[in-house]
Backbone as a ProteinNet text record, in pm:
[ID]
protein_1_A
[PRIMARY]
MHIAVTFKTFIMKKLLTIMFVASLALAATSCKKDYTCECTVGGQTISAPIANASKGDAEDACTSIETTYKVASATATCTLK
[TERTIARY]
126	-4.9	77.3	203.4	253.4	381	407.6	449.3	351.9	240.5	130.8	54.4	89.8	84.3	226.7	316.8	489.6	447.9	418.2	404.7	320.5	187.7	93.8	136.3	210.9	255.9	368.7	430.3	532.8	529.9	375	331	275	179.6	88.2	208.5	310.5	447.1	513.1	500.4	590.4	470.2	307.3	231.5	220	207.3	207.8	356.5	445.3	568.5	541.6	508	462.6	380.3	301.9	158.7	224.1	325.2	361	454	509.8	657.6	557.5	444.7	375.6	304.6	250.9	180.1	232.1	386.5	521	520.2	565.4	599.8	475.4	331.4	223.6	230.6	235.5	234	378.5	443.2	565.2	577.3	520.8	517.8	382	472	346.6	308.2	140.7	61.3	80.2	120.9	125.7	38.7	-5.7	-111.1	-64.4	-194.2	-222.9	-271.1	-208.6	-249.3	-239.5	-383.9	-360.6	-366.2	-277.4	-232.5	-345.4	-443.7	-519.4	-496.2	-511.8	-398.7	-540	-536.5	-640.5	-539.4	-519	-415.8	-466.4	-493.7	-594	-700.4	-761.4	-908	-933.8	-817.9	-772.3	-773.8	-825.2	-760	-676.6	-563	-505.4	-443.4	-457.1	-422.3	-270.6	-198.3	-80.6	-123.6	-108.2	-73.8	52.2	62.5	142.2	128.4	229.5	216.1	314.2	229.6	312.2	362.1	274.1	343.7	252.3	349.7	281.8	177.6	109	3.5	166.1	220.3	303.4	373	458.6	516.5	420.8	282.4	244.1	134.1	121.5	122.6	251.3	359.5	481.6	516.2	505	479.1	385.8	267.5	142.6	196.6	246.6	285.9	438.5	469.3	617.5	527.9	434.6	379.6	303	265.1	156	309.5	392	507	540.1	526.6	555.5	492	340.4	275	241.1	304.6	237.3	375.9	461.1	579.7	461.7	417.5	311.7	152.1	145.2	15.3	14.8	10.8	-2	-128.1	-207.2	-296.3	-327.5	-260.7	-238	-283.7	-360.1	-415.8	-414.4	-323.7	-331	-379	-458	-499.6	-494.1	-457.7	-447	-562.4	-571.7	-712.7	-681
-125.2	12.4	125.3	131.2	269.9	269.4	186.3	175.6	237	217.8	289.1	412	456	614.5	666.8	616.4	667.5	718.3	582	630	743	721	792.8	925.9	1010.2	1094.6	1141.7	1071.1	1094.4	1105.3	1036.8	1098.2	1209.4	1237.5	1346.3	1465.1	1477.9	1547.4	1594.1	1509.9	1530.7	1581.7	1584.2	1594.3	1767.4	1811.4	1959.2	2010.5	1978.9	2005.3	2052.8	1930.7	1938.3	2064.3	2039.7	2109.1	2275.1	2313.7	2430.1	2490.1	2406.5	2435.6	2471.6	2414.7	2438.3	2544.4	2572	2742.9	2847	2796.7	2897.6	2922.6	2857.7	2888	2904.6	2916.7	2949.4	3087.6	3128.9	3301.7	3349.7	3321.1	3410.1	3425.2	3354.6	3405.9	3498.1	3615.5	3744.8	3641.8	3688.5	3687.2	3815.6	3777.2	3832.1	3796.4	3978.6	3943.2	4028.1	4083.9	4166	4274.1	4417.4	4505.9	4630.2	4678.4	4790.9	4956.8	4962.2	5144.8	5253.6	5290.4	5387.9	5538	5605.1	5742	5874.5	5959.4	6025.8	6201.2	6182.8	6259.1	6369.5	6523.1	6607.1	6541.6	6504	6439.3	6317.4	6282.5	6142.8	6042	5949.5	5814.9	5713.4	5694.7	5567.8	5465.4	5346.8	5208.2	5152.6	5148.6	5082	4949.5	4842.2	4760	4721.9	4633.7	4621.8	4446.5	4365.9	4209.6	4173.9	4069.6	3978.1	4026.3	4117.8	4185.6	4207.7	4179.5	4249	4372.1	4384.9	4469.1	4610.7	4608.1	4684.1	4736.4	4641.1	4659.4	4744.6	4690.5	4771.4	4862.5	4949	5075.7	5190.4	5121.3	5225.6	5215.4	5108.9	5117	5253.9	5230.8	5295.2	5494.8	5466.7	5620.6	5682.2	5593.6	5590.5	5634.6	5624.4	5646	5741.7	5794.3	5947.9	6005.7	6005.8	6154	6170.1	6007.1	6087	6153	6114.2	6184.7	6286.9	6317	6462.7	6583.3	6520.5	6637.1	6716.1	6617.8	6658.4	6713.6	6737.3	6801.8	6778.6	6921.9	6917.3	6822	6839.2	6766.2	6610.2	6551.9	6395.5	6337.9	6227.2	6171.5	5973.9	5925.9	5746.6	5687.4	5604.6	5463.3	5343.9	5254.7	5158.9	5051	4975.6	4874	4721.4
-14.4	18.5	22.4	99.5	73.9	-54	-116.4	-241.8	-375.9	-346	-365.8	-402.3	-297.5	-252.3	-251.9	-247.2	-306.3	-443.1	-505.4	-635.2	-736.2	-666.7	-712.6	-654.6	-556.8	-514.9	-609.6	-660.1	-759.9	-893.5	-909.5	-1043.5	-1019.6	-902.1	-929	-955.3	-818.1	-849.4	-1030.4	-1080	-1229	-1308.1	-1281.8	-1368.6	-1336	-1231.7	-1157.3	-1215.6	-1217.6	-1320.3	-1402.1	-1500.7	-1638.9	-1688	-1609.9	-1680.2	-1592.5	-1518.5	-1466	-1600.8	-1597.9	-1723.4	-1824.1	-1849.3	-1999.3	-2004.2	-1855.6	-1901.5	-1882.3	-1833.5	-1749.7	-1965.8	-2028.2	-2170.1	-2243.8	-2214.4	-2280.2	-2247.4	-2175.5	-2100.4	-2141.6	-2216.7	-2185.8	-2318.8	-2412.5	-2555.3	-2589.2	-2660.6	-2713.1	-2847.5	-2829	-2919.3	-3002.3	-3145.7	-3303.4	-3367.7	-3456	-3542.1	-3586.5	-3738	-3835.2	-3765.7	-3760.7	-3765	-3836.3	-3878.9	-3976.6	-3910.6	-3922.4	-3887.3	-3961.3	-3907.9	-4027.4	-3999.8	-4084.2	-4050.8	-4160.7	-4080.8	-4176.5	-4183.4	-4300.8	-4349.1	-4409.2	-4456.4	-4533.1	-4582.5	-4521.7	-4550.6	-4613.2	-4652.7	-4726.8	-4614.9	-4599	-4491.6	-4579.6	-4493.8	-4562.3	-4438.5	-4477.3	-4445.2	-4445.5	-4364	-4356.6	-4254.3	-4355.1	-4260.2	-4182.9	-4069.5	-4000.3	-3983.5	-4025.8	-4001.9	-3884.5	-3859.2	-3735.6	-3654.8	-3553.7	-3447.9	-3353.6	-3234.2	-3115.4	-3105.5	-2984	-2965.9	-2944.3	-2871.4	-2820.6	-2958	-3043.4	-3158.8	-3236.8	-3248	-3374.7	-3333.4	-3226.9	-3148.2	-3149.6	-3137.8	-3170.5	-3314.1	-3444.6	-3567.2	-3637.8	-3572.4	-3611.7	-3575.8	-3421.8	-3378	-3447.2	-3545.9	-3601.2	-3719.2	-3763.8	-3902.5	-3897.4	-3783.6	-3776.3	-3760.7	-3682	-3661.8	-3853.3	-3920.5	-4088.4	-4141.7	-4106.2	-4175.2	-4141.6	-4024.4	-3947.2	-4009.6	-4102.9	-4165.5	-4302.7	-4321.9	-4429.3	-4405.1	-4317.4	-4282.1	-4105.7	-4051.4	-3881.9	-3850.1	-3865	-3855.2	-3818.2	-3925.3	-3982.6	-3842.3	-3805.7	-3700.1	-3739.4	-3689.4	-3666.8	-3525.2	-3603.5	-3481.4	-3547.8	-3475	-3465.3	-3458.6	-3561.2	-3612.4	-3545.7
[MASK]
+++++++++++++++++++++++++++++++++++++++++++++++++++++++++++++++++++++++++++++++++

């Protein structure tokens, strides 16, 4: 009986360790997808695709695009979609 309990405890500890490592690996990966930076420049709407990026990287890219368009038109605005 004691051997069976010890074996079950061993299996449960290994299973919990594997589940913990798997959940940590899943949480450590960032979700990357495609975004669109939609800008209004001089009354025209321009869409710039941002492929395979995390949300933070896409926001940074869209801000950079907005800065570039503001050179042509001070009222240029961009939003991430």
